[in-house]
VOKOL-317722 format. One record per residue (C-alpha): residue in three letters; x, z negated, y. Coordinates in steps of 0.1 Angstrom, whole numbers, plus 5000, padded with zeros to 4 digits. Example, Ala and Ser with C-alpha at 12.3 -4.5 7.8 and 13.67 -1.06 7.14 Angstrom:
! VOKOL-317722
+---------+------+------+------+
| residuo |    x |    z |    y |
+---------+------+------+------+
|     Ala | 5123 | 4922 | 4955 |
|     Ser | 5137 | 4929 | 4989 |
+---------+------+------+------+
This chain:
! VOKOL-317722
+---------+------+------+------+
| residuo |    x |    z |    y |
+---------+------+------+------+
|     Met | 4747 | 1765 | 7675 |
|     Thr | 4782 | 1768 | 7688 |
|     Phe | 4795 | 1751 | 7720 |
|     Ala | 4800 | 1784 | 7738 |
|     Thr | 4761 | 1795 | 7730 |
|     Ala | 4749 | 1759 | 7743 |
|     Leu | 4768 | 1767 | 7776 |
|     Asp | 4756 | 1802 | 7779 |
|     Arg | 4721 | 1791 | 7776 |
|     Asn | 4723 | 1772 | 7808 |
|     Arg | 4726 | 1804 | 7830 |
|     Ala | 4698 | 1809 | 7853 |
|     Asp | 4669 | 1831 | 7843 |
|     Pro | 4664 | 1862 | 7862 |
|     Pro | 4631 | 1857 | 7886 |
|     Val | 4600 | 1873 | 7871 |
|     Val | 4578 | 1892 | 7897 |
|     Leu | 4546 | 1903 | 7893 |
|     Arg | 4520 | 1922 | 7915 |
|     Ser | 4486 | 1915 | 7920 |
|     Pro | 4456 | 1928 | 7939 |
|     Leu | 4444 | 1893 | 7946 |
|     Ser | 4451 | 1876 | 7980 |
|     Val | 4473 | 1848 | 7982 |
|     Gln | 4444 | 1825 | 7989 |
|     Asp | 4429 | 1838 | 7953 |
|     Ile | 4461 | 1833 | 7934 |
|     Ser | 4466 | 1796 | 7950 |
|     Ser | 4430 | 1790 | 7942 |
|     Asn | 4433 | 1801 | 7908 |
|     Leu | 4465 | 1779 | 7903 |
|     Arg | 4447 | 1749 | 7916 |
|     Ala | 4416 | 1754 | 7894 |
|     Arg | 4438 | 1758 | 7865 |
|     Ala | 4455 | 1726 | 7872 |
|     Arg | 4421 | 1708 | 7878 |
|     Asp | 4404 | 1721 | 7846 |
|     Trp | 4432 | 1712 | 7823 |
|     Arg | 4422 | 1686 | 7796 |
|     Asp | 4439 | 1670 | 7769 |
|     Ser | 4418 | 1692 | 7744 |
|     Ala | 4428 | 1722 | 7764 |
|     Val | 4466 | 1717 | 7753 |
|     Pro | 4477 | 1743 | 7728 |
|     Ala | 4485 | 1728 | 7695 |
|     Glu | 4521 | 1742 | 7698 |
|     Leu | 4526 | 1723 | 7730 |
|     Arg | 4509 | 1692 | 7719 |
|     Glu | 4532 | 1689 | 7689 |
|     Ile | 4561 | 1685 | 7713 |
|     Gly | 4545 | 1661 | 7734 |
|     Val | 4527 | 1680 | 7762 |
|     Arg | 4497 | 1660 | 7776 |
|     Lys | 4491 | 1676 | 7811 |
|     Phe | 4497 | 1705 | 7834 |
|     Val | 4510 | 1695 | 7868 |
|     Leu | 4508 | 1717 | 7898 |
|     Thr | 4528 | 1706 | 7930 |
|     Glu | 4524 | 1726 | 7961 |
|     Ser | 4553 | 1726 | 7987 |
|     Gly | 4547 | 1747 | 8019 |
|     Asp | 4540 | 1782 | 8009 |
|     Gly | 4551 | 1778 | 7972 |
|     Phe | 4540 | 1761 | 7941 |
|     Ser | 4558 | 1745 | 7911 |
|     Ile | 4541 | 1740 | 7877 |
|     Gln | 4555 | 1721 | 7847 |
|     Trp | 4543 | 1702 | 7819 |
|     Asn | 4540 | 1665 | 7817 |
|     Gly | 4541 | 1641 | 7787 |
|     Arg | 4566 | 1631 | 7762 |
|     Thr | 4589 | 1661 | 7766 |
|     Ser | 4625 | 1657 | 7771 |
|     Pro | 4630 | 1650 | 7810 |
|     Val | 4661 | 1672 | 7810 |
|     Asn | 4651 | 1701 | 7792 |
|     Asn | 4616 | 1704 | 7806 |
|     Pro | 4617 | 1735 | 7828 |
|     Ala | 4597 | 1738 | 7861 |
|     Cys | 4585 | 1771 | 7872 |
|     Phe | 4588 | 1778 | 7911 |
|     Ile | 4562 | 1801 | 7923 |
|     Thr | 4562 | 1819 | 7958 |
|     Val | 4535 | 1839 | 7966 |
|     Val | 4536 | 1867 | 7995 |
|     Arg | 4513 | 1892 | 8007 |
|     Thr | 4523 | 1928 | 8005 |
|     Pro | 4518 | 1954 | 8033 |
|     Ala | 4498 | 1975 | 8009 |
|     Gly | 4474 | 1951 | 7999 |
|     Gly | 4474 | 1925 | 7972 |
|     Ser | 4502 | 1899 | 7965 |
|     Glu | 4536 | 1898 | 7950 |
|     Val | 4544 | 1866 | 7930 |
|     Thr | 4578 | 1855 | 7921 |
|     Ala | 4588 | 1829 | 7896 |
|     Arg | 4619 | 1813 | 7890 |
|     Phe | 4627 | 1785 | 7865 |
|     Gly | 4646 | 1752 | 7870 |
|     Arg | 4644 | 1716 | 7869 |
|     Gly | 4614 | 1698 | 7879 |
|     Arg | 4610 | 1661 | 7894 |
|     Leu | 4634 | 1636 | 7886 |
|     Gln | 4623 | 1617 | 7857 |
|     Ile | 4632 | 1581 | 7850 |
|     Leu | 4654 | 1586 | 7820 |
|     Pro | 4681 | 1607 | 7836 |
|     Leu | 4681 | 1583 | 7867 |
|     Ile | 4688 | 1555 | 7844 |
|     Leu | 4717 | 1574 | 7828 |
|     Leu | 4729 | 1582 | 7862 |
|     Leu | 4727 | 1546 | 7874 |
|     Ser | 4744 | 1531 | 7843 |
|     Thr | 4775 | 1551 | 7849 |
|     Pro | 4787 | 1528 | 7875 |
|     Leu | 4784 | 1501 | 7850 |
|     Gln | 4812 | 1512 | 7831 |
|     Ala | 4835 | 1502 | 7859 |
|     Ile | 4824 | 1467 | 7852 |
|     Gly | 4849 | 1446 | 7831 |
|     Arg | 4885 | 1447 | 7824 |
|     Glu | 4903 | 1478 | 7814 |
|     Gly | 4896 | 1483 | 7776 |
|     Ser | 4868 | 1455 | 7773 |
|     Gln | 4841 | 1460 | 7749 |
|     Leu | 4813 | 1458 | 7778 |
|     Arg | 4829 | 1489 | 7792 |
|     Trp | 4835 | 1509 | 7760 |
|     Phe | 4796 | 1501 | 7751 |
|     Phe | 4785 | 1518 | 7786 |
|     Val | 4809 | 1547 | 7780 |
|     Ala | 4796 | 1551 | 7744 |
|     Ala | 4758 | 1546 | 7756 |
|     Ser | 4763 | 1572 | 7782 |
|     Val | 4778 | 1597 | 7761 |
|     Ala | 4751 | 1592 | 7732 |
|     Ile | 4722 | 1596 | 7758 |
|     Ser | 4739 | 1627 | 7776 |
|     Leu | 4743 | 1645 | 7741 |
|     Ala | 4708 | 1633 | 7731 |
|     Phe | 4695 | 1650 | 7761 |
|     Phe | 4714 | 1680 | 7758 |
|     Ile | 4704 | 1688 | 7721 |
|     Ser | 4669 | 1673 | 7719 |
|     Gly | 4643 | 1695 | 7736 |
|     Arg | 4666 | 1725 | 7740 |
|     Ser | 4649 | 1744 | 7712 |
|     Asn | 4615 | 1738 | 7730 |
|     Thr | 4625 | 1751 | 7762 |
|     Pro | 4615 | 1789 | 7755 |
|     Ile | 4579 | 1776 | 7744 |
|     Leu | 4575 | 1757 | 7774 |
|     Lys | 4588 | 1787 | 7795 |
|     Ser | 4563 | 1810 | 7779 |
|     His | 4533 | 1790 | 7783 |
|     Leu | 4541 | 1785 | 7822 |
|     Leu | 4544 | 1822 | 7825 |
|     His | 4512 | 1828 | 7807 |
|     Val | 4494 | 1804 | 7833 |
|     Met | 4511 | 1822 | 7861 |
|     Glu | 4502 | 1855 | 7848 |
|     Glu | 4464 | 1844 | 7845 |
|     Ala | 4466 | 1832 | 7880 |
|     Thr | 4475 | 1868 | 7893 |
|     Arg | 4446 | 1885 | 7872 |
|     Val | 4413 | 1896 | 7891 |
|     Asn | 4392 | 1877 | 7863 |
|     Ala | 4413 | 1846 | 7864 |
|     Gly | 4385 | 1824 | 7878 |
|     Ala | 4364 | 1830 | 7845 |
|     Leu | 4392 | 1821 | 7823 |
|     Arg | 4395 | 1785 | 7808 |
|     Pro | 4427 | 1765 | 7797 |
|     Thr | 4416 | 1768 | 7762 |
|     Ser | 4424 | 1806 | 7764 |
|     Leu | 4461 | 1797 | 7759 |
+---------+------+------+------+
């Protein structure tokens, strides 16, 4: 992978828009049911291999965010932000955008360790240790998990698509 390719992958994905005959309440209910019914045994093997243990749904006003939880890369674990609106013709329009989820502890530690680089005299070993550690951790976050991002996104989209289907209430997480 070239550096230009890596940077190109950071561009925002276009939003995914789905139309559904279901009401806003039905889609919201399907997403909540999906989050409640999620069990460790329901996690597909493909996701289990990369450290996913749980499906997390967060409600914020009229929207939702869904993401995976577990031993995934905190920097490269995408969150899907979902907005559901009623359409005049009946049914709903569901818009999904990908971004970063909740702030997790490891990136926070990295961010907080950066001011520690100013401790010590110019050229001291402690200062260079913090600089090297910050660079190494940043590179590790950038490289690790990058290849898993498309897998995580595709499964999030699958969950969203199932929530917009008429028979979504009859589906179980094992159908992934």
